[in-house]
N, C-alpha and C positions, 0 to 999 in steps of 0.2 A: 548616280554616284560615280565618282571617278573609277577608272579601271583598277587602281590600287585598292580602293575600298571594296570593290566587288571581289577582288582576288583574296584580300585578307579576311574580310568579314562575310564572304558570300556562301559559306557553308561547304567548302571543298572537303571532301572526305580525306583526300590525300594530306592536306594541311592539318586537319584534325588529328588523324591517326599518326602523323609524324611528330607533331608538336605536343599533343596531350601526354604521352608517356614521359617526355622530357620534363614538362612542367610538373607532372605528378612526382617524378623522382626528385626534382628540385624542392618541392613542398615537403616531401618526407625527410630529405637530408638537411634542410635549412636549420631546424632546431638542434640538430646534432652538431652543427658547425659552430654554434654560439658557445664561447667559452665563459663569458661573464654576462649574466643576466642583470639588467637594470630596467627601469621604466622606459627609457628611450629605446633600448634594444627590443623590449617586448612590443612596443608600439610599431617599430619597423617590421618585425617578424609578422605581426598581425596584419599590417598593411600589405605585405608581400603575399601572405596567405589569401587575403580577400581578393587581391589582384589575380593570383594564380587560379583560384577557384572560379572566379568570374570568367577568366579566359577559357578555361576548360568547358564551362557551361555554355558559353557563347559559341564555341566551336562545335559542340555536340548538337546543338539545336538553335541556329541563329534566329529562326522565326519565333520560337518560344521564349528564348532568353536574349532578345535583342538589346535589352537594357544592360546586359552584362558587359558588352563591348564598350558601352558608354562609361561604365565604371572604370574599365581598364584605361580608356583614354583620359579620363579625369585624373587617374593616378599618375599617368605619364606626365600630364601637364603639371601636377603638383610637385612631382620630383624635379622637373626642370626649373620650376619657379623657385623651389628651395635651393637648388644648386646655384642659380643665378644670384639669389639673395646672399647665400653663403660666400660666394666668390666676391661679390661686391663688398660685403662687410669685411672680409678678410684683407681686402686691398685698401681699406680706409675710404671706401666709396669713390674711388678714382679708377678711371679707365686707362689702362696702359696698353701700349702696342704689344701684342703677344710675340714671343720669340719664335714659337712654332705653333702649328695648328693643333698639335696634340697636347699642348701645355694647358693645364687647368688654370684659367684666369677669367676675369670678368667679361672680357670681350667674347671669348669663345662660349662662355656660359650664356650670354645674351643671344648670340647667334643660334645656339641650340634651342633656347627658349622660343625664338621666333620661328625657326625652321621646323622644329619637331613639336615643341609644346603648343605653338599656335594652332596647327591643324588638329592636334589632339584635343585641345579645348573646343575647337569648332565642332568636332564630332561628338564630344561629350554633351555639348549644349544643343546642337541641331540634329544630330544623328546622321550627318553627311559631311563630306570633306569640302564641299563647295558652298558658296553663299546662295546661289540660285537653286530653287527647288526644281527637281527633275519632274517632267511629265511622263506619261506612259510611253510615248514615242521618242523621248529625249534620251540622249546618251551617246555613247561611242558606237558608230555603225559597225566598226570592225569587231567589237565585242559582241554586238548583236548577231553578226553573221556567224561567229564562232559558237554561240550558244543556242541558236535557233535550230530546232530539229528540221524544219521545213527547208532551210537553206542547205543543211548538210545532206539531205536526202539525194540531191543531184550528184553528189560525189560518191555515193555508195554504188557498188556494182552488183 
């Protein structure tokens, strides 16, 4: 897995205990922020709850709940796909040159779908961010040096 994937989904206790309380607070406060409930709002709140709970479960025990990160990545892809379709439909299915990179328009939506939604879909489908399957010795040598206890023993005094 790429270094990004190892860092995000590797089971770091620091990441878990710094993100989990914020996600939990978000999940508790989300229903309180909704002023008008309708079926679409209920569906969105339920989807965010599922995503948040899966994120917390995956961070608490990646080995046991590895599927939870795949659910989170699938939700990220679905959100970007919905954003791209909404932007395309709103512009009459025409691509216009964006005035700024922060403007919500079909071009920026498609760029986000490819750069963020694509890797998220790959992780949701394959469980990794690369097309090639990693072997036991495959991977980033620098990452292996930083995480291998035998390599770090020479630096201890």
